[in-house]
Structure formats: C-alpha cells, structure tokens
SERO-4910 file (N, C-alpha, C, O; in steps of 0.05 Angstrom, whole numbers):
BEGIN
 pado doro    nc1    nc2    nc3   cac1   cac2   cac3    cc1    cc2    cc3    oc1    oc2    oc3
  Met    A    -96     86    199    -66     86    199    -56     59    187    -40     46    200
  Val    A    -66     53    164    -61     25    154    -32     24    142    -22     42    129
  Phe    A    -19      0    148      5     -8    133      1    -37    128      4    -54    146
  Lys    A     -7    -44    103    -16    -72     98     -1    -82     72      4    -67     53
  Ile    A      5   -108     74     18   -121     52     -1   -143     41     -8   -161     56
  Asn    A     -9   -142     16    -26   -164      4     -7   -181    -13      6   -171    -31
  Ile    A     -5   -206     -8      9   -224    -25     -9   -235    -47    -29   -248    -42
  Leu    A     -2   -229    -72    -17   -236    -95     -6   -262   -107    -20   -279   -118
  Gly    A     21   -266   -104     34   -290   -114     59   -296    -99     74   -277    -93
  Cys    A     65   -321    -92     87   -328    -76    104   -352    -88    119   -365    -74
  Gly    A    100   -358   -114    114   -379   -126    138   -368   -142    140   -343   -146
  Ser    A    155   -386   -152    178   -378   -167    175   -389   -196    162   -409   -200
  Ala    A    186   -376   -215    191   -386   -241    164   -390   -257    159   -374   -275
  Thr    A    149   -410   -252    126   -415   -266    100   -416   -248    101   -424   -225
  Pro    A     78   -407   -260     53   -409   -244     45   -438   -240     51   -455   -257
  Thr    A     33   -445   -218     20   -470   -213     -7   -467   -203    -15   -445   -197
  Leu    A    -22   -489   -199    -49   -487   -189    -49   -479   -160    -70   -471   -150
  Arg    A    -27   -480   -146    -25   -472   -119    -15   -443   -114    -23   -429    -96
  Arg    A      4   -436   -133     16   -409   -129     19   -394   -154     27   -405   -174
  Asn    A     13   -369   -154     20   -351   -176     48   -342   -171     57   -342   -148
  Pro    A     63   -333   -190     89   -320   -187     85   -293   -175     63   -284   -169
  Thr    A    109   -280   -171    110   -258   -151     95   -234   -159     95   -225   -182
  Ala    A     80   -222   -139     68   -195   -140     57   -190   -112     46   -207    -99
  Gln    A     60   -164   -104     50   -155    -77     39   -127    -82     48   -112    -99
  Val    A     18   -122    -66      7    -93    -63     12    -85    -35      5    -99    -16
  Ile    A     24    -62    -32     29    -49     -6     12    -24     -2     13     -6    -19
  Asn    A     -3    -23     18    -21     -1     25     -8     12     50     -8      1     72
  Val    A      3     35     45     14     53     67     -2     78     69      0     96     52
  Leu    A    -18     80     90    -34    103     95    -51    111     71    -53    135     64
  Glu    A    -62     91     58    -79     93     33    -64    103      9    -77    113     -9
  Cys    A    -38    100      8    -24    102    -17    -15     73    -24     -2     59     -8
  His    A    -22     65    -48    -21     38    -56      2     34    -77      2     47    -98
  Phe    A     21     16    -71     44      9    -88     42    -21    -97     35    -38    -81
  Leu    A     47    -25   -122     50    -53   -133     78    -58   -135     93    -42   -147
  Ile    A     86    -80   -123    115    -91   -125    115   -116   -140    103   -135   -132
  Asp    A    129   -116   -163    130   -137   -183    101   -143   -195     81   -137   -183
  Cys    A    101   -154   -219     76   -157   -232     79   -180   -251     81   -177   -276
  Ala    A     79   -205   -240     81   -228   -254     56   -234   -271     36   -220   -268
  Glu    A     57   -254   -289     35   -264   -304     12   -269   -285     17   -282   -264
  Gly    A    -12   -260   -291    -34   -265   -275    -41   -247   -252    -59   -251   -237
  Thr    A    -23   -226   -251    -26   -206   -227    -54   -194   -227    -67   -192   -206
  Gln    A    -65   -184   -251    -89   -170   -251   -112   -188   -242   -130   -179   -229
  Leu    A   -111   -215   -250   -131   -233   -240   -131   -236   -212   -152   -238   -199
  Gln    A   -105   -237   -200   -104   -240   -171   -114   -214   -157   -127   -216   -135
  Met    A   -109   -191   -168   -120   -167   -157   -150   -168   -156   -162   -160   -137
  Arg    A   -162   -177   -178   -192   -178   -178   -201   -199   -156   -220   -194   -142
  Lys    A   -188   -221   -155   -196   -242   -136   -194   -232   -107   -211   -240    -90
  Tyr    A   -175   -216   -101   -171   -206    -73   -181   -179    -68   -176   -167    -47
  Gly    A   -195   -167    -87   -209   -141    -82   -190   -117    -82   -196    -97    -70
  Ile    A   -168   -118    -97   -151    -95    -99   -160    -78   -123   -161    -88   -146
  Lys    A   -165    -53   -119   -176    -35   -139   -154    -26   -157   -135    -14   -147
  Phe    A   -155    -31   -182   -135    -25   -203   -127      5   -202   -103     12   -202
  Gln    A   -148     21   -202   -142     51   -205   -127     63   -182   -118     86   -184
  Lys    A   -126     49   -160   -111     61   -135    -81     57   -140    -66     69   -125
  Ile    A    -73     42   -159    -44     38   -163    -34     60   -181    -42     63   -204
  Asn    A    -16     76   -169     -2     99   -184     27     94   -186     41    107   -202
  His    A     39     74   -171     68     71   -172     73     40   -172     64     25   -155
  Ile    A     88     31   -193     95      3   -196    126      1   -194    140     16   -206
  Phe    A    135    -19   -177    162    -23   -173    170    -53   -182    160    -73   -172
  Ile    A    187    -54   -202    196    -79   -214    225    -86   -205    243    -70   -209
  Ser    A    228   -110   -192    253   -117   -179    275   -123   -200    297   -114   -198
  His    A    267   -138   -221    287   -148   -243    271   -159   -265    247   -163   -263
  Leu    A    285   -164   -287    272   -172   -312    274   -202   -316    282   -210   -338
  His    A    268   -218   -296    260   -246   -301    230   -247   -304    216   -233   -290
  Gly    A    220   -264   -321    192   -262   -328    173   -266   -306    152   -254   -307
  Asp    A    180   -282   -286    161   -286   -263    158   -263   -245    145   -264   -224
  His    A    170   -239   -253    167   -214   -237    157   -191   -254    152   -170   -243
  Tyr    A    154   -195   -280    144   -171   -296    125   -178   -320    114   -160   -333
  Leu    A    121   -203   -326    107   -209   -351     77   -202   -351     64   -203   -372
  Gly    A     68   -196   -329     41   -186   -326     36   -156   -329     13   -147   -329
  Leu    A     59   -142   -331     57   -113   -332     43   -101   -356     26    -83   -353
  Ile    A     49   -111   -381     37   -100   -405      7   -106   -404     -8    -89   -413
  Gly    A     -2   -129   -394    -30   -133   -393    -44   -115   -373    -67   -107   -377
  Phe    A    -31   -110   -350    -42    -92   -330    -44    -63   -342    -64    -49   -338
  Ile    A    -23    -54   -355    -24    -28   -368    -46    -26   -389    -58     -5   -392
  Ser    A    -51    -47   -404    -71    -47   -425    -99    -46   -413   -117    -33   -424
  Thr    A   -102    -61   -389   -127    -60   -377   -134    -32   -366   -156    -22   -368
  Leu    A   -113    -19   -354   -118      8   -343   -127     26   -365   -144     44   -360
  His    A   -116     22   -389   -124     39   -412   -153     34   -419   -169     53   -422
  Leu    A   -162      8   -421   -189      0   -427   -208     10   -406   -231     16   -413
  Leu    A   -200     12   -382   -217     22   -361   -219     53   -360   -232     64   -343
  Gly    A   -205     66   -380   -208     95   -381   -190    111   -363   -196    134   -357
  Arg    A   -168     99   -355   -150    115   -337   -140    140   -352   -135    140   -376
  Thr    A   -138    162   -337   -125    185   -349   -102    195   -331    -85    210   -340
  Arg    A   -102    186   -306    -81    194   -286    -55    181   -293    -54    157   -298
  Glu    A    -32    195   -293     -6    183   -300      2    160   -282     -6    159   -259
  Leu    A     18    142   -294     27    119   -279     57    119   -277     70    122   -298
  Asn    A     70    116   -254     97    115   -250    108     87   -247     99     71   -230
  Ile    A    129     80   -263    141     52   -262    170     56   -255    184     72   -268
  Tyr    A    180     43   -234    208     43   -227    219     16   -231    210     -3   -218
  Ala    A    239     13   -248    248    -13   -259    274    -11   -271    282     11   -278
  Pro    A    289    -35   -276    313    -33   -290    308    -20   -318    286    -22   -330
  Lys    A    329     -8   -328    325     11   -352    316     -1   -376    303     12   -393
  Asp    A    323    -28   -380    313    -42   -406    283    -46   -407    272    -50   -428
  Leu    A    271    -45   -384    240    -49   -385    227    -29   -400    207    -34   -413
  Glu    A    237     -3   -401    224     17   -416    220     10   -445    199     13   -456
  Glu    A    243      0   -457    240     -6   -486    222    -31   -490    209    -34   -510
  Ile    A    222    -49   -471    207    -73   -473    176    -65   -474    162    -75   -491
  Ile    A    168    -48   -456    140    -39   -452    132    -23   -478    112    -29   -490
  Phe    A    148     -3   -486    140     14   -507    142      1   -535    127      9   -553
  Ser    A    158    -19   -538    160    -35   -563    135    -53   -566    125    -58   -588
  Gln    A    125    -62   -542    100    -77   -543     75    -59   -550     57    -67   -565
  Leu    A     76    -35   -540     54    -15   -546     55     -8   -575     35     -8   -590
  Arg    A     81     -3   -585     83      3   -614     75    -19   -632     61    -15   -653
  Ala    A     82    -43   -625     75    -66   -643     45    -71   -645     35    -80   -666
  Ser    A     31    -64   -623      1    -67   -626    -13    -41   -632    -38    -40   -631
  Gln    A      2    -20   -640     -8      6   -645    -28     15   -624    -51     23   -630
  Ser    A    -18     12   -599    -33     20   -576    -26     47   -567     -3     53   -563
  Phe    A    -48     66   -563    -41     94   -556    -57     97   -529    -82    100   -528
  Leu    A    -40     98   -508    -52     97   -482    -67    124   -474    -60    146   -483
  Ser    A    -88    121   -458   -102    145   -450    -89    159   -426   -100    178   -416
  Phe    A    -67    150   -417    -52    162   -395    -22    161   -401    -13    145   -418
  His    A     -7    177   -387     21    179   -391     37    161   -370     31    161   -346
  Ile    A     57    147   -381     74    131   -363    101    147   -358    116    153   -376
  Asn    A    106    152   -333    131    162   -324    149    138   -317    144    124   -298
  Phe    A    170    135   -333    189    112   -328    211    122   -313    223    142   -320
  His    A    218    109   -290    241    116   -274    262     94   -275    258     73   -262
  Pro    A    282     98   -291    301     75   -294    321     71   -270    333     90   -259
  Leu    A    322     47   -263    340     40   -240    366     27   -252    366      7   -267
  Val    A    389     40   -244    413     30   -254    436     27   -233    456     14   -237
  Ser    A    431     41   -210    451     42   -188    455     15   -175    436      0   -172
  Lys    A    479      9   -168    485    -15   -152    487     -7   -121    494    -24   -105
  Glu    A    481     16   -116    480     25    -88    452     32    -80    436     39    -97
  Ser    A    446     29    -55    419     35    -46    414     66    -51    431     82    -47
  Glu    A    389     72    -61    383    100    -68    353    107    -62    336     89    -63
  Leu    A    348    130    -57    320    141    -53    307    143    -80    317    158    -97
  Ile    A    285    128    -85    272    130   -110    243    141   -108    231    148   -129
  Tyr    A    232    142    -85    205    153    -83    203    167    -55    213    157    -35
  Glu    A    189    190    -55    185    204    -29    159    221    -33    155    233    -53
  Asp    A    142    220    -12    122    239    -10    121    251     20    141    249     34
  Asp    A     99    262     28     98    273     55     98    252     77    105    258    100
  Leu    A     90    226     70     87    207     91    108    183     88    114    170    108
  Val    A    118    178     64    134    154     60    158    158     43    159    175     26
  Thr    A    179    142     48    202    141     30    205    110     21    197     91     34
  Ile    A    217    108     -4    223     82    -14    251     82    -25    257     98    -42
  His    A    269     64    -15    296     61    -23    300     34    -37    286     15    -30
  Thr    A    318     32    -56    325      7    -66    343     -9    -48    359      2    -32
  Ile    A    341    -35    -50    359    -54    -34    374    -71    -55    363    -91    -64
  Pro    A    398    -64    -63    412    -78    -83    417   -108    -74    427   -113    -52
  Leu    A    409   -126    -92    409   -155    -84    431   -170   -102    443   -158   -120
  Lys    A    434   -194    -96    455   -209   -109    441   -232   -126    435   -254   -115
  His    A    436   -227   -151    422   -245   -168    436   -247   -194    457   -234   -199
  Arg    A    426   -265   -212    441   -271   -237    440   -246   -256    458   -242   -272
  Ile    A    420   -230   -253    419   -205   -268    415   -183   -247    410   -188   -223
  Tyr    A    416   -157   -257    412   -134   -240    384   -135   -227    363   -139   -240
  Cys    A    385   -132   -200    360   -137   -184    361   -120   -160    381   -117   -147
  Asn    A    338   -109   -153    333    -92   -128    312   -104   -112    293   -115   -123
  Gly    A    314   -102    -86    290   -102    -67    283    -74    -61    296    -55    -71
  Phe    A    262    -71    -45    253    -44    -39    247    -42     -9    235    -60      3
  Leu    A    255    -18      3    251    -13     31    231     10     33    236     32     23
  Ile    A    207      4     46    187     24     48    184     32     76    179     15     93
  Lys    A    188     59     83    188     69    110    171     92    112    170    109     95
  Glu    A    156     93    135    141    117    141    161    138    151    180    132    165
  Lys    A    155    164    144    167    186    156    158    189    186    138    178    194
  Lys    A    173    204    201    168    209    229    138    220    232    130    239    219
  His    A    123    207    249     96    216    254     95    241    270    115    247    283
  Pro    A     73    256    270     71    283    284     66    274    313     57    252    319
  Tyr    A     72    294    331     63    292    358     32    291    359     18    302    341
  Arg    A     21    277    379     -8    276    381    -18    294    404     -9    293    426
  Ile    A    -36    310    396    -48    329    416    -61    316    439    -79    300    435
  Asp    A    -52    324    463    -65    315    488    -87    334    495    -83    355    507
  Ile    A   -112    327    488   -134    344    491   -138    355    519   -144    378    524
  Asn    A   -134    337    538   -137    345    566   -116    367    573   -122    388    585
  Ala    A    -91    363    563    -71    382    570    -75    409    558    -72    429    571
  Val    A    -80    408    531    -83    434    518   -108    449    528   -107    473    530
  Thr    A   -129    434    535   -152    448    546   -147    459    574   -156    481    580
  Ala    A   -133    445    590   -127    454    617   -109    479    616   -111    497    633
  Asn    A    -91    480    596    -73    503    593    -82    525    575    -68    545    569
  Lys    A   -108    522    565   -121    540    548   -105    548    522   -102    571    515
  Ile    A    -94    527    510    -77    531    487    -95    536    463   -114    521    459
  Pro    A    -89    558    448   -107    565    425   -105    542    402    -84    531    398
  Ile    A   -128    537    390   -128    516    369   -107    523    347    -95    505    335
  Ala    A   -103    548    342    -82    555    321    -56    545    326    -40    544    308
  Trp    A    -49    537    351    -23    528    359    -20    497    354      3    487    354
  Tyr    A    -43    483    349    -41    455    348    -23    445    327     -9    425    332
  His    A    -22    456    304     -5    447    281     25    450    290     42    434    283
  Lys    A     30    471    305     59    475    314     67    455    334     90    446    333
  Leu    A     48    448    352     54    426    371     58    400    359     74    384    369
  Lys    A     43    394    337     46    369    324     72    367    311     83    345    307
  Lys    A     84    389    304    111    390    291    133    389    312    156    387    304
  Gly    A    127    390    338    144    388    359    155    414    372    174    414    387
  Glu    A    141    435    365    147    462    375    138    465    403    116    456    409
  Asn    A    153    477    420    144    485    447    125    507    447    128    525    430
  Tyr    A    105    507    463     87    530    465    101    554    478    112    552    500
  Asn    A    100    577    463    115    600    474     99    625    465    104    637    444
  Glu    A     80    634    481     64    656    474     53    670    498     48    657    518
  Asn    A     49    697    498     39    712    519     53    707    546     41    703    567
  Glu    A     80    706    543     97    703    568     92    675    580     99    670    604
  Gln    A     80    656    566     77    629    576     93    610    560     90    609    536
  Phe    A    110    594    574    126    574    559    118    547    570    118    543    595
  Ile    A    112    528    552    105    500    560    118    482    541    114    484    517
  Pro    A    135    464    551    148    444    533    127    426    517    106    419    528
  Val    A    134    421    493    115    406    476    106    379    488     84    369    484
  Glu    A    126    367    504    119    341    516     97    342    537     85    322    544
  Glu    A     93    367    548     72    368    568     44    373    555     23    373    569
  Leu    A     44    377    529     19    384    515     11    363    495    -10    364    482
  Thr    A     29    342    491     23    323    470     30    296    480     42    294    502
  Leu    A     22    277    465     30    250    468     52    242    448     55    255    428
  Ala    A     67    222    453     90    215    437     80    207    408     59    196    406
  Pro    A     93    213    389     86    205    361     84    175    359     98    161    374
  Tyr    A     67    164    342     67    135    337     94    130    323    104    146    308
  Pro    A    105    105    329    129     99    317    127     94    285    106     85    276
  Ser    A    147    100    272    147     97    241    152     67    236    169     54    248
  Arg    A    135     57    217    136     29    210    152     25    185    158     45    170
  Ser    A    160      1    180    178     -4    157    173    -33    147    167    -51    162
  Tyr    A    177    -36    119    174    -62    106    196    -63     86    200    -44     71
  Ala    A    211    -87     85    231    -92     67    224   -116     49    216   -137     60
  Tyr    A    227   -114     23    221   -134      4    247   -143    -10    261   -126    -20
  Cys    A    252   -168     -9    278   -178    -17    275   -204    -35    276   -226    -25
  Ser    A    271   -200    -60    269   -223    -79    276   -214   -107    265   -194   -117
  Asp    A    294   -227   -121    307   -252   -116    336   -246   -107    347   -225   -113
  Thr    A    348   -265    -92    375   -260    -84    388   -285    -72    375   -301    -59
  Ala    A    415   -287    -77    430   -306    -62    436   -294    -33    429   -271    -28
  Tyr    A    446   -310    -16    453   -301     10    472   -276      8    492   -278     -5
  Phe    A    465   -253     20    479   -228     13    478   -210     38    459   -195     42
  Glu    A    499   -212     54    499   -196     80    502   -167     76    499   -152     95
  Ser    A    507   -158     52    510   -129     47    483   -115     50    483    -90     52
  Ile    A    460   -130     51    435   -117     53    428   -112     82    410    -97     88
  Ile    A    444   -124    101    436   -122    130    435    -94    140    417    -88    155
  Pro    A    454    -76    133    451    -49    144    428    -33    133    420    -13    146
  Ile    A    418    -40    109    396    -26     97    370    -35    110    352    -19    113
  Ile    A    366    -61    118    341    -72    127    341    -74    158    322    -84    169
  Glu    A    362    -66    170    365    -70    199    342    -58    215    335    -34    213
  Asn    A    330    -75    232    309    -67    250    282    -62    237    265    -48    249
  Val    A    277    -72    212    251    -67    201    229    -83    215    235   -104    226
  Asp    A    205    -74    213    183    -87    225    177   -113    213    172   -133    227
  Leu    A    178   -114    186    171   -138    171    189   -140    147    193   -121    132
  Leu    A    201   -164    144    219   -171    121    206   -192    106    200   -213    117
  Tyr    A    202   -187     80    199   -211     60    224   -217     47    237   -200     34
  His    A    232   -241     51    257   -252     38    251   -277     23    237   -294     34
  Glu    A    261   -280     -1    256   -303    -16    269   -328     -3    290   -325      9
  Ala    A    257   -350     -4    267   -377      6    258   -397    -14    240   -413     -9
  Thr    A    272   -397    -38    264   -414    -59    267   -443    -52    252   -460    -62
  Phe    A    287   -450    -36    294   -478    -30    296   -483     -1    302   -466     16
  Leu    A    292   -510      4    299   -520     30    329   -523     33    343   -519     13
  Asn    A    339   -530     56    369   -529     60    384   -552     47    408   -551     44
  Asp    A    369   -573     38    384   -595     24    390   -586     -5    403   -601    -20
  Gln    A    380   -563    -13    386   -554    -40    405   -530    -41    402   -513    -59
  Lys    A    423   -529    -23    442   -506    -21    457   -504    -45    462   -481    -54
  Lys    A    466   -527    -59    482   -525    -82    466   -512   -105    476   -495   -119
  Arg    A    441   -521   -107    424   -511   -128    418   -481   -124    417   -465   -143
  Ala    A    414   -473    -98    409   -445    -92    432   -428   -101    428   -407   -113
  Lys    A    456   -437    -95    481   -424   -103    483   -420   -133    491   -399   -143
  Gln    A    477   -442   -147    480   -441   -177    460   -421   -190    466   -409   -210
  Thr    A    436   -418   -177    415   -401   -189    413   -374   -177    396   -359   -184
  Phe    A    432   -367   -157    432   -344   -143    405   -339   -128    393   -317   -130
  His    A    396   -360   -115    373   -357    -98    379   -365    -70    402   -372    -64
  Ser    A    360   -364    -51    366   -369    -23    351   -395    -13    331   -403    -24
  Thr    A    362   -406      8    348   -427     22    334   -414     46    338   -390     52
  Ile    A    318   -429     59    303   -419     83    324   -413    104    319   -395    120
  Glu    A    347   -426    106    367   -421    125    379   -394    119    383   -378    138
  Asp    A    384   -388     94    395   -362     86    377   -340     95    385   -321    108
  Ala    A    352   -343     89    332   -321     97    332   -317    126    332   -294    135
  Cys    A    331   -338    141    329   -336    171    355   -323    182    354   -307    200
  Asn    A    378   -330    170    403   -317    181    403   -287    174    411   -271    191
  Ile    A    395   -279    152    393   -251    145    374   -236    167    381   -216    178
  Ala    A    350   -249    171    331   -236    189    342   -234    216    336   -214    230
  Lys    A    357   -254    225    369   -255    252    391   -234    254    392   -219    274
  Lys    A    409   -233    235    431   -213    236    421   -185    232    435   -167    241
  Ala    A    399   -180    219    388   -153    214    369   -146    237    359   -123    237
  Asn    A    364   -163    256    347   -158    280    320   -147    271    310   -127    282
  Val    A    308   -161    251    280   -153    242    261   -164    262    268   -182    277
  Lys    A    237   -153    263    217   -160    282    203   -186    272    197   -203    289
  Lys    A    197   -189    245    185   -212    235    193   -218    207    197   -200    190
  Leu    A    197   -244    200    203   -252    174    181   -268    161    169   -285    173
  Ile    A    175   -261    136    157   -276    119    173   -284     94    189   -269     82
  Val    A    168   -309     86    184   -321     64    167   -331     44    145   -341     49
  Gly    A    175   -329     19    161   -339     -5    178   -345    -28    202   -353    -25
  His    A    167   -342    -52    183   -349    -77    192   -379    -77    214   -386    -84
  Phe    A    172   -395    -69    178   -424    -67    181   -438    -94    166   -433   -113
  Ser    A    200   -455    -95    202   -472   -120    177   -489   -122    166   -498   -103
  Ala    A    170   -494   -148    146   -509   -154    149   -539   -144    128   -553   -143
  Arg    A    174   -549   -138    177   -575   -128    166   -580   -102    163   -603    -94
  Tyr    A    158   -557    -87    148   -561    -59    116   -559    -59    105   -538    -66
  Lys    A    103   -580    -52     74   -580    -52     63   -565    -27     42   -552    -29
  Thr    A     77   -567     -5     70   -554     19     95   -539     31    117   -542     22
  Thr    A     90   -522     51    112   -506     63    118   -513     92    134   -500    105
  Glu    A    106   -534    102    110   -540    131    140   -545    138    150   -537    159
  Gln    A    154   -558    118    183   -563    124    200   -537    125    221   -536    138
  Phe    A    191   -518    112    204   -492    111    205   -480    141    225   -469    150
  Leu    A    181   -484    154    179   -473    180    195   -491    200    207   -481    220
  Glu    A    195   -516    195    211   -534    212    240   -528    211    254   -531    232
  Glu    A    251   -519    188    279   -512    186    284   -483    194    307   -475    200
  Ala    A    262   -465    195    265   -438    202    266   -434    232    282   -418    242
  Tyr    A    249   -448    246    245   -441    274    269   -443    292    272   -426    310
  Pro    A    288   -463    288    312   -463    303    329   -438    300    344   -431    319
  Ile    A    328   -425    278    344   -402    272    330   -375    279    342   -358    292
  Phe    A    305   -372    269    290   -348    272    261   -356    278    247   -363    259
  Ile    A    252   -356    302    227   -365    309    203   -350    299    182   -362    294
  Asn    A    206   -323    295    184   -308    285    183   -306    254    186   -285    241
  Thr    A    180   -331    243    180   -334    213    153   -345    206    141   -361    221
  Glu    A    143   -336    181    118   -346    171    123   -350    142    137   -335    128
  Thr    A    111   -372    132    109   -375    102     85   -363     91     63   -363    103
  Val    A     88   -351     68     64   -337     56     51   -356     36     62   -376     26
  Lys    A     26   -349     32     10   -361     10     -5   -340     -5    -10   -318      6
  Asp    A    -14   -345    -30    -30   -327    -44    -55   -317    -29    -70   -333    -18
  Gly    A    -59   -292    -28    -82   -281    -14    -77   -273     13    -94   -261     26
  Asp    A    -53   -279     24    -46   -270     52    -45   -239     54    -36   -225     36
  Glu    A    -54   -231     78    -50   -202     86    -35   -201    111    -39   -216    129
  Phe    A    -17   -181    111      0   -176    135     -3   -146    142      4   -129    127
  Asn    A    -12   -142    166    -16   -113    176      7   -107    196     12   -122    215
  Ile    A     22    -85    191     40    -77    211     29    -58    230     23    -35    223
  Pro    A     27    -67    256     14    -48    276     34    -29    286     58    -32    280
  Phe    A     25    -10    302     42      9    317     55     -6    340     70      7    355
***
C-alpha cells in the first residue's frame, strides 16, 4: 500500500553540483507519476533506481526551463528503449507545440503515441482519475501560468474481519459487497457491515506547490493534506526579492502549511545562493515545527 515521493531535484533556476532542478516521482499504489522534468531528470532517475517504463503520466507545472527542459530528452530515451505504450502529458498548452516542433526538427518518429492534455484553467480542476487515485490542479501565483498538483487516494474498501465472517458463516461471494460497505442481508439474516469488517484505511494525500508567491487561495484546496511540498526559494531576509520574482520565502511556506492544517511540510526549490539549508529550518520551526528541507535523492513515505 505504498504512497512514496522521490525527490530527484530540489534546486531552482540552474543546476549545481549540490542540487538538480525540479523533478519528483510519485508512486501511489504502484502507479508512477512524474511531476516536472528539469534538465538531468533521466540521469537522476537512473541514479536513484526509478524505472523509466513505469512512467505513464507526466505533469508539468509551468514553462520555466528548470521545470521542463529535460522532457524532450526523456521522451527520446523512451523511444530508444523501444517503448510502445502511450504516454500522457498534462501541461500548459504551449508545451505541445514545443515538444512536437523539436521532434519535427530532428525528424524523429516516436515508437509510441503521446496524449497531450493541455492545462488552461485558472480554477482547480480534475485532470486525472483511475480506480484508486484522483489528481487536481492547484492554481498558483507565479510570473507565468503555473499549477501545482493535488494527489489523493480514493476511499479505501472496508477490510474483511476474518474472525467475524467465519463466526457468522458469511459466504465468500459476499466479501466484495462487504468491502463496498453493504450490510449482509441474506437468508433472513441481517448483519451490519461494521460487525463483519474493519474500518477502511484512511485515504492519503500529497500536494505539490512550486513555483508560487505567497497565495492563500490554495489553502482550501490543500487543507488537511498528509504531506505538502511547497517551494521556499529564499530565506526571510529576501522577502523583497521573493515578491519581485513571484517566489516564496520559508516563512511564506510555513504560514501556508499552518493555515491549511497540513500534517507535514517539506520545502525545496532553494536558490543556488544557499550552500546549506540549516537556516531554513531555524526560520521554519517557530512557525511550523513539522517542517523538513529536502535534498536530491530523498524519499518520503506517507503511512496510514
């Protein structure tokens, strides 16, 4: 029942020897999503053991280079590896022309089909859904059109209480109905589902917010999430610079986490001016104690 976030890059703007720019792989119940794809992403995937062919859905937050310039290389590598399964890309609408113009210029003919899902709405919208997971956009406040992404599990099924169903001689054919929350009602015997099952596991959630200025409009969307990734490009002495560039300080990120009542905050997208991140935590703890700075290669598991 895995829900894991792999941090492939946590720097901003330009790659450094300490940090790659932004990319993350999210594994929810063995469905793998790539969020942002900066320069060097496929090398980071190899370094940290992420299998390329497991990625079927890619989400790009916005069209600044440190969030998508690795995409054409990743697509080309998938082709060279013989991929035939279709690939879904969810991104601002202009990316479609960027990608396909690159393919045309190189006379590249892919071995697989790309389904491009253009993002244009300035309101939160459902952009992905399967039997287990939903993904909504989180409209952000940046210099250009930008979205974060909210990944949530759907409600889990009730869990069969083997002792209870055995004691009550419940037929196996009824188990799938009990898992859906139906009361047992057969052969003049009625038993509430709560007496035959254990409570469902709680649904878990992850919110990804990068890049953005301080923006309280996202609070209702991300409220009560288990894990929030929020950019914190600057320390608090750079508030003016943050405002000019439509980025956040560590104080901004912590205030959003506190007001949204999230369980845990992780921060990244650090400016290259910062060699270490200890001071980010010093400024974070008085506002939101359950804060952690990320580094390339980190894994975060969301438990039940």
